GUGUBA-892419 format. One record per residue (C-alpha): residue in one letter; x, y, z. Coordinates in pm, 1 decimal, padded with zeros to 6 digits, always signed. Example, Ala and Ser with C-alpha at 12.3 -4.5 7.8 and 13.67 -1.06 7.14 Angstrom:
<rs>
<r "A",<+01230.0,-00450.0,+00780.0>>
<r "S",<+01367.0,-00106.0,+00714.0>>
</rs>
This chain:
<rs>
<r "M",<-02668.6,+00256.4,+01343.7>>
<r "K",<-03019.2,+00184.0,+01460.7>>
<r "L",<-03204.0,-00081.3,+01257.6>>
<r "T",<-03582.7,-00116.0,+01251.8>>
<r "I",<-03747.8,-00398.2,+01056.3>>
<r "Q",<-04123.9,-00410.2,+01003.4>>
<r "T",<-04318.7,-00697.9,+00851.0>>
<r "P",<-04684.0,-00592.9,+00844.7>>
<r "H",<-04952.0,-00862.5,+00818.9>>
<r "F",<-04722.4,-01167.3,+00831.7>>
<r "D",<-04478.2,-01344.1,+01060.0>>
<r "V",<-04117.3,-01365.8,+00953.1>>
<r "Q",<-03857.3,-01629.0,+01037.5>>
<r "E",<-03552.9,-01532.4,+01241.8>>
<r "K",<-03330.2,-01647.3,+00953.5>>
<r "L",<-03474.2,-01380.1,+00722.2>>
<r "L",<-03433.9,-01108.5,+00985.8>>
<r "N",<-03068.9,-01206.3,+01037.2>>
<r "F",<-03012.2,-01207.5,+00659.6>>
<r "A",<-03155.9,-00856.2,+00628.0>>
<r "E",<-02962.3,-00723.1,+00925.4>>
<r "E",<-02633.2,-00869.2,+00803.2>>
<r "H",<-02658.2,-00707.5,+00459.6>>
<r "I",<-02798.1,-00372.8,+00573.9>>
<r "R",<-02532.6,-00327.6,+00842.5>>
<r "K",<-02264.6,-00356.4,+00571.2>>
<r "L",<-02389.6,-00021.6,+00434.1>>
<r "H",<-02257.2,+00142.7,+00750.3>>
<r "L",<-01904.8,+00052.5,+00632.8>>
<r "L",<-01954.8,+00275.2,+00326.6>>
<r "N",<-02085.5,+00571.6,+00524.3>>
<r "D",<-02047.5,+00590.8,+00901.0>>
<r "R",<-02286.6,+00888.0,+00916.3>>
<r "I",<-02591.3,+00662.7,+00868.7>>
<r "L",<-02801.1,+00709.4,+01181.4>>
<r "E",<-03086.0,+00469.0,+01113.9>>
<r "A",<-03211.9,+00211.8,+00866.2>>
<r "Q",<-03587.3,+00154.8,+00842.6>>
<r "V",<-03686.5,-00164.0,+00661.8>>
<r "C",<-04034.5,-00271.1,+00560.2>>
<r "M",<-04089.6,-00614.4,+00406.1>>
<r "K",<-04438.8,-00678.6,+00279.1>>
<r "L",<-04638.8,-00906.8,+00057.3>>
<r "D",<-04808.9,-00741.1,-00237.3>>
<r "K",<-05154.7,-00862.3,-00331.6>>
<r "S",<-05072.0,-00982.6,-00678.6>>
<r "D",<-05119.7,-01295.9,-00886.3>>
<r "R",<-04767.3,-01257.5,-01021.6>>
<r "G",<-04479.0,-01440.2,-00856.6>>
<r "D",<-04284.2,-01125.0,-00772.9>>
<r "N",<-04504.6,-01020.0,-00483.2>>
<r "K",<-04233.9,-00975.9,-00216.2>>
<r "V",<-04142.1,-00611.5,-00158.2>>
<r "C",<-03852.2,-00472.5,+00044.1>>
<r "E",<-03835.9,-00099.3,+00115.8>>
<r "I",<-03532.0,+00046.9,+00291.1>>
<r "K",<-03494.1,+00405.2,+00407.8>>
<r "L",<-03156.4,+00525.0,+00535.9>>
<r "I",<-03153.9,+00825.8,+00765.1>>
<r "V",<-02838.6,+01024.2,+00689.9>>
<r "P",<-02785.2,+01381.0,+00814.9>>
<r "G",<-02880.8,+01618.8,+00535.0>>
<r "N",<-02996.5,+01354.2,+00290.7>>
<r "D",<-03221.2,+01050.4,+00345.1>>
<r "L",<-03189.4,+00766.4,+00093.7>>
<r "F",<-03462.1,+00524.7,-00017.6>>
<r "A",<-03483.1,+00207.4,-00225.1>>
<r "S",<-03770.0,-00029.2,-00295.1>>
<r "K",<-03749.8,-00355.3,-00489.3>>
<r "R",<-04002.1,-00626.2,-00581.1>>
<r "C",<-03883.0,-00983.8,-00639.7>>
<r "N",<-03980.6,-01350.6,-00615.2>>
<r "S",<-03814.6,-01383.6,-00272.9>>
<r "F",<-03746.5,-01149.3,+00015.2>>
<r "E",<-03376.8,-01236.6,+00001.6>>
<r "D",<-03351.4,-01113.7,-00359.3>>
<r "A",<-03553.1,-00800.8,-00277.8>>
<r "I",<-03322.2,-00723.9,+00016.3>>
<r "L",<-03007.2,-00775.0,-00191.7>>
<r "K",<-03133.9,-00553.4,-00475.6>>
<r "S",<-03246.9,-00279.2,-00236.6>>
<r "V",<-02912.3,-00283.2,-00056.3>>
<r "S",<-02732.8,-00272.3,-00391.4>>
<r "A",<-02937.5,+00031.8,-00498.6>>
<r "L",<-02857.5,+00207.6,-00169.8>>
<r "R",<-02489.7,+00119.5,-00202.4>>
<r "H",<-02491.0,+00285.7,-00545.2>>
<r "Q",<-02657.7,+00597.4,-00398.5>>
<r "L",<-02403.6,+00613.2,-00113.9>>
<r "E",<-02109.7,+00588.2,-00354.0>>
<r "R",<-02228.7,+00891.9,-00548.9>>
</rs>
């Protein structure tokens, strides 16, 4: 599975990239037909605390899957997005 992570307009620490990769690669265990995962982590211009957004698109033959979550931290946003995709894959 090919994994692409984009972080427009800010620099990200290696620790966060490894965290995202570790959890997203686990989705491949549920469905080995996943060809690619495209991840975009961005900061939303908001006064609220939940301004970290993680969007994940899985490229699967015949049916692409998408999840987007907004949280107080990127780690939480990644976990919730992966959980939503896991639920979609199990259906």
